[in-house]
C-alpha positions in Angstrom: 33.5 -21.2 28.6 32.0 -24.3 27.0 28.7 -24.9 26.4 26.4 -27.7 27.0 23.6 -29.1 25.3 20.4 -27.8 27.1 17.1 -29.3 26.8 13.9 -26.5 26.4 10.5 -26.8 25.8 8.9 -25.0 22.4 6.5 -22.3 23.3 4.2 -22.9 20.9 3.7 -27.2 20.7 5.0 -27.8 24.2 7.5 -30.6 22.8 10.9 -31.0 24.0 13.9 -30.0 21.6 17.8 -29.4 22.1 19.7 -26.3 21.9 23.2 -27.5 21.3 26.4 -26.2 22.3 27.1 -25.2 18.7 23.6 -23.5 18.5 25.0 -21.6 22.0 28.1 -20.6 20.8 27.0 -19.5 17.5 24.2 -17.2 19.4 26.9 -16.1 21.5 29.4 -14.9 18.6 26.2 -12.8 17.2 25.7 -11.2 20.6 22.4 -12.9 21.7 21.7 -13.6 25.1 18.0 -15.0 25.1 17.8 -18.7 24.0 15.2 -19.7 21.2 11.7 -20.2 22.7 10.6 -22.5 19.6 11.7 -26.1 18.3 12.9 -25.8 14.8 9.5 -27.0 13.4 7.4 -24.0 14.7 10.4 -21.6 14.0 10.1 -22.6 10.2 6.4 -22.8 10.0 6.6 -19.0 11.8 9.1 -18.1 8.7 6.9 -19.7 6.3 3.4 -18.1 7.3 1.9 -21.1 7.5 1.0 -21.8 11.6 0.2 -25.2 12.5 -0.1 -24.5 16.3 -2.2 -21.8 15.9 0.0 -18.5 17.4 -2.5 -16.1 16.8 -1.0 -14.3 14.6 -2.8 -13.3 10.8 -0.5 -13.5 7.9 -0.8 -10.6 5.6 2.6 -10.8 3.9 5.3 -7.8 3.9 2.6 -4.9 2.9 0.0 -5.0 5.9 0.9 -3.0 8.9 2.7 -4.0 11.9 5.2 -6.0 10.3 2.5 -8.2 8.6 0.9 -9.6 11.7 -2.2 -8.0 11.9 -4.5 -6.3 9.1 -4.8 -2.3 9.4 -7.9 -1.3 11.3 -10.0 1.1 10.1 -13.1 3.3 11.5 -16.0 4.2 10.2 -16.9 7.9 9.9 -18.9 10.3 7.9 -17.2 12.4 4.6 -17.1 16.3 5.9 -17.4 17.1 2.0 -20.3 14.6 0.3 -22.0 13.0 3.8 -21.1 9.4 2.9 -20.0 6.9 4.6 -16.4 5.9 4.6 -13.2 4.2 6.6 -10.2 5.7 7.5 -7.1 4.3 9.0 -7.0 6.3 11.9 -9.2 7.3 14.6 -11.6 10.8 14.2 -11.0 13.1 17.1 -13.4 15.9 15.7 -11.4 18.8 15.4 -10.8 18.6 11.5 -12.9 17.5 9.1 -12.3 13.6 7.5 -13.2 12.9 3.5 -13.8 10.2 1.8 -10.9 8.8 -1.1 -13.2 10.6 -3.8 -13.3 13.8 -2.0 -9.8 13.8 -0.2 -8.3 13.2 -3.8 -10.3 15.9 -5.9 -9.3 18.3 -3.0 -5.8 17.5 -3.1 -5.6 18.1 -7.0 -7.2 21.5 -6.6 -5.2 22.6 -4.2 -2.3 21.3 -6.0 
């Protein structure tokens, strides 16, 4: 089945771009069924991490949670050992004690 060039609209910048017959053939050979939603300029900007059109993502690099799209959410709590305010990367439920980093490390070393 021969492919024909298609005019698509970029979801980021709203400009029209061409999804060529060659690109469609390439997509089909890789088993991809969705058409691209972004123009080549916006795709390149997303790959490099710069977002000229404000895509809503904060790029913190490969070590941030959720593939680098958002920073890890921290939850304030009180350490069960020293009563110092601390933040943890999970939501404390109250059924188990939560420790600050220093107390957790010292308890882990004492147990091990």
